[in-house]
C-alpha positions in Angstrom: 151.0 97.4 89.3 149.5 95.9 92.4 151.8 95.6 95.4 151.0 94.0 98.7 153.6 94.4 101.4 153.3 92.3 104.6 154.9 93.1 107.9 154.7 91.8 111.5 155.9 88.3 111.3 158.4 86.8 113.7 159.1 84.3 116.5 156.8 83.9 119.4 156.2 81.4 122.2 153.0 79.3 122.3 150.2 81.3 123.8 151.6 84.6 122.6 150.3 87.1 120.1 151.4 88.7 116.8 149.8 91.2 114.5 150.3 91.0 110.8 149.7 94.0 108.5 149.5 94.3 104.7 149.7 97.5 102.9 148.2 97.6 99.4 148.8 99.8 96.5 147.8 99.9 92.8 144.4 98.4 93.5 140.9 99.8 94.3 141.2 98.6 97.9 137.8 99.5 99.1 136.0 97.1 96.7 138.6 94.3 97.0 138.2 91.2 99.1 141.3 90.9 101.2 142.5 87.7 102.8 145.3 86.0 104.7 146.6 82.6 103.6 149.3 80.5 105.1 151.6 77.7 103.9 153.5 75.4 106.3 156.4 73.3 105.1 155.2 70.3 103.0 151.6 71.5 103.1 149.3 73.3 100.7 148.5 77.0 101.0 145.3 77.4 103.0 142.9 80.2 103.7 143.2 81.6 107.2 140.7 84.5 107.0 139.1 86.9 104.6 137.1 90.1 104.7 135.0 91.4 101.9 134.2 95.0 100.9 131.3 95.1 103.3 133.4 94.0 106.2 132.0 90.5 106.4 134.6 88.0 107.6 135.3 84.3 107.2 137.7 82.2 109.2 139.2 78.8 109.0 137.9 76.5 111.7 141.4 76.1 113.1 141.7 79.8 113.9 138.2 80.8 114.9 138.1 82.6 118.2 141.9 83.2 118.1 142.5 85.3 115.0 140.8 88.5 113.9 141.0 90.0 110.5 140.3 93.7 109.9 140.7 96.3 107.2 141.2 100.1 107.0 140.0 101.3 103.7 141.3 104.9 104.3 144.9 103.4 104.7 144.5 100.5 102.3 145.6 98.1 104.9 144.4 94.7 106.2 145.5 93.3 109.5 145.5 89.9 111.2 145.5 89.9 115.0 146.7 86.4 116.1 146.2 85.5 119.7 146.7 82.2 121.6 149.2 81.1 119.0 150.0 77.4 118.7 153.0 75.7 117.2 150.8 74.4 114.4 150.2 78.1 113.4 153.9 78.2 112.2 153.9 79.0 108.5 154.6 81.7 105.9 151.6 84.0 105.9 150.6 85.7 102.6 148.4 88.7 102.0 145.9 88.2 99.2 143.8 90.7 97.3 141.0 89.6 95.0 139.5 92.0 92.5 138.8 90.2 89.2 142.2 88.5 89.7 144.2 87.3 92.7 147.3 89.3 93.8 149.8 88.1 96.4 152.3 89.6 98.8 155.8 88.1 99.3 154.9 86.4 102.6 156.0 86.8 106.1 157.3 84.0 108.4 155.5 83.3 111.6 157.2 80.8 113.9 155.5 79.6 117.2 157.8 77.7 119.6 156.4 75.2 122.0 
């Protein structure tokens, strides 16, 4: 079965950086669109960034210029480099894989203190 395992969350001060990683298995990673979503308390889950099989990326307006998504097809991993973090970036971040269906990781908490 498909497994997505996130790592790299934690607590950081505003202005700091974190790097999230997601290791995928059980899926043809190289042709999957990979994405990061987040869900803050009391809010709907929202797309943060995605990257398709060709390496084209898409970002939410709120993170453009601060976050960078990347993928390593050889290692079946997708990463999210988050710089200049703000308190409003606090959320549970989920790795998503899309290949005919959507698959989700368990989520990793990111907390940005002011």
